[in-house]
C-alpha positions in Angstrom: -106.2 173.2 -133.2 -108.7 170.7 -131.7 -112.4 171.1 -132.5 -114.6 172.7 -129.8 -116.3 170.6 -127.3 -119.4 169.0 -128.8 -118.5 170.0 -132.3 -116.7 167.1 -134.1 -117.2 168.3 -137.7 -118.3 171.6 -139.1 -121.9 171.3 -140.3 -121.6 173.0 -143.7 -125.1 171.8 -144.8 -126.5 173.8 -141.8 -124.4 176.8 -142.8 -125.8 176.7 -146.4 -129.4 176.2 -145.1 -129.0 179.1 -142.7 -127.4 181.3 -145.4 -130.3 180.5 -147.8 -132.9 181.4 -145.2 -131.0 184.6 -144.4 -130.8 185.5 -148.1 -134.5 184.8 -148.6 -135.3 186.9 -145.4 -133.3 189.8 -146.6 -134.7 189.6 -150.1 -138.2 189.7 -148.6 -137.4 192.6 -146.4 -135.9 194.6 -149.2 -138.6 193.6 -151.6 -141.4 194.8 -149.3 -139.6 198.1 -148.5 -138.9 198.9 -152.1 -142.5 197.8 -153.2 -143.9 200.1 -150.5 -141.7 203.0 -151.7 -142.8 202.5 -155.3 -146.4 202.2 -154.4 -146.4 205.4 -152.2 -144.7 207.2 -155.0 -147.2 205.9 -157.6 -150.1 207.1 -155.3 -148.6 210.6 -155.6 -147.6 210.8 -151.9 -144.1 212.1 -152.7 -141.0 212.7 -150.8 -142.3 213.0 -147.2 -144.1 209.7 -147.4 -141.0 208.0 -148.9 -138.8 209.6 -146.3 -141.1 208.4 -143.5 -141.0 204.9 -144.9 -137.3 204.8 -145.3 -136.8 206.1 -141.7 -139.4 203.5 -140.5 -137.4 200.8 -142.2 -134.0 202.0 -141.0 -134.5 203.1 -137.4 -135.8 199.9 -135.8 -132.6 197.8 -136.5 -130.4 200.6 -135.2 -132.4 201.4 -132.1 -133.2 197.8 -131.2 -129.8 196.3 -131.8 -128.7 196.5 -128.1 -131.9 194.7 -127.1 -131.9 192.1 -129.8 -128.4 191.1 -129.1 -129.4 190.2 -125.5 -132.5 188.6 -126.7 -130.6 186.4 -129.1 -128.2 185.4 -126.4 -131.0 184.3 -124.0 -133.7 182.8 -126.2 -133.6 179.6 -128.3 -133.2 180.5 -132.0 -135.9 178.2 -133.3 -138.9 179.8 -131.5 -137.4 183.2 -132.0 -137.1 182.8 -135.8 -140.5 181.2 -136.1 -142.2 183.8 -133.9 -140.6 186.7 -135.8 -141.3 185.0 -139.1 -145.0 184.6 -138.2 -145.2 188.3 -137.1 -143.6 189.4 -140.3 -146.0 187.3 -142.3 -149.0 188.8 -140.6 -147.6 192.3 -141.2 -147.2 191.6 -144.9 -150.7 190.1 -145.1 -152.3 193.1 -143.5 -150.1 195.5 -145.7 -151.2 193.7 -148.8 -154.8 194.8 -148.2 -154.2 198.1 -146.5 -154.7 201.4 -148.4 -153.7 203.8 -145.6 -150.1 205.2 -146.0 -149.8 205.6 -142.2 -150.7 201.9 -141.7 -148.3 200.8 -144.4 -145.4 202.9 -142.9 -146.1 201.6 -139.4 -146.2 198.0 -140.5 -143.0 198.6 -142.5 -141.4 199.6 -139.2 -142.6 196.4 -137.6 -141.0 194.4 -140.5 -137.8 196.2 -139.9 -138.0 195.4 -136.2 -138.2 191.7 -137.3 -135.0 192.2 -139.3 -133.4 193.6 -136.2 -134.0 190.2 -134.6 -133.4 187.8 -137.5 -130.0 189.2 -138.5 -128.3 188.7 -135.1 -130.1 185.3 -134.7 -128.7 183.9 -137.9 -125.2 185.3 -137.0 -125.3 183.8 -133.6 -126.0 180.3 -135.0 -122.8 180.2 -137.1 -120.3 179.4 -134.3 -122.5 176.5 -133.1 -122.4 175.1 -136.7 -118.7 175.4 -137.5 -116.6 176.4 -134.6 -114.1 179.1 -134.3 -111.6 178.0 -137.0 -114.2 177.9 -139.8 -116.2 180.9 -138.6 -114.8 183.4 -141.2 -115.7 181.2 -144.1 -119.2 180.5 -142.7 -119.7 184.2 -142.0 -118.7 185.0 -145.6 -121.2 182.5 -146.9 -124.0 184.1 -144.8 -123.0 187.6 -145.7 -122.9 186.7 -149.4 -126.5 185.3 -149.1 -127.6 188.5 -147.3 -126.0 190.7 -150.0 -127.7 188.7 -152.7 -131.0 189.1 -151.0 -130.5 192.9 -150.7 -129.7 193.1 -154.4 -132.5 190.8 -155.7 -135.3 192.2 -153.5 -135.5 195.7 -154.9 -135.1 194.5 -158.5 -137.9 192.0 -158.0 -140.0 194.7 -156.3 -139.7 196.9 -159.3 -140.7 194.1 -161.7 -143.6 192.9 -159.5 -145.0 196.4 -158.6 -144.8 197.4 -162.2 -146.7 194.3 -163.4 -149.1 193.6 -160.5 -149.2 196.5 -158.1 -148.4 196.4 -154.4 -150.4 193.3 -153.3 -148.4 190.6 -155.1 -145.0 191.6 -153.8 -146.3 191.9 -150.2 -148.0 188.5 -150.4 -144.8 187.0 -151.9 -142.9 188.5 -149.0 -145.5 187.1 -146.6 -144.8 183.6 -148.0 -141.0 184.1 -147.9 -141.2 185.1 -144.2 -143.7 182.4 -143.1 -142.0 179.6 -141.3 -142.7 176.2 -142.8 -141.9 172.8 -141.2 -138.9 172.4 -143.5 -137.4 175.8 -142.3 -138.4 175.7 -138.6 
């Protein structure tokens, strides 16, 4: 089958860069959610606070998915990823210095809303990088990176919260979500 118009050769380097960014993004999201759950539990807030946090971290991607799909189709991915990354970084910085459980849970929902945008954005980039024939392989690479981030994030959160408390994991997540010139 002939390559798609404008796509002479699959850009595997771009696929791996995108997959790495996606894995780091998921790692940061799961690191912050797990760190928050551990911190709320350590503060003695118990099951209701943990349930509120988990709902806040789960509902935005589900509710926003129809809207974010349209957004990703209509807006250039670079400013979208940079803008969402900056918003997530600000959320993490504020969370790192907040002591209010309600503020932490609300900002956790905003972080999850960012994930609702970044996930489809990364997925939408793949066909432009490799074309239709190589899409399954590229999607598998991206999904593997996402899964690795989902596994590493909570484990890292446990280690960091146990050693340093809540602030260090949130500041680390802030750094992971901050766009840099090399990632923008």
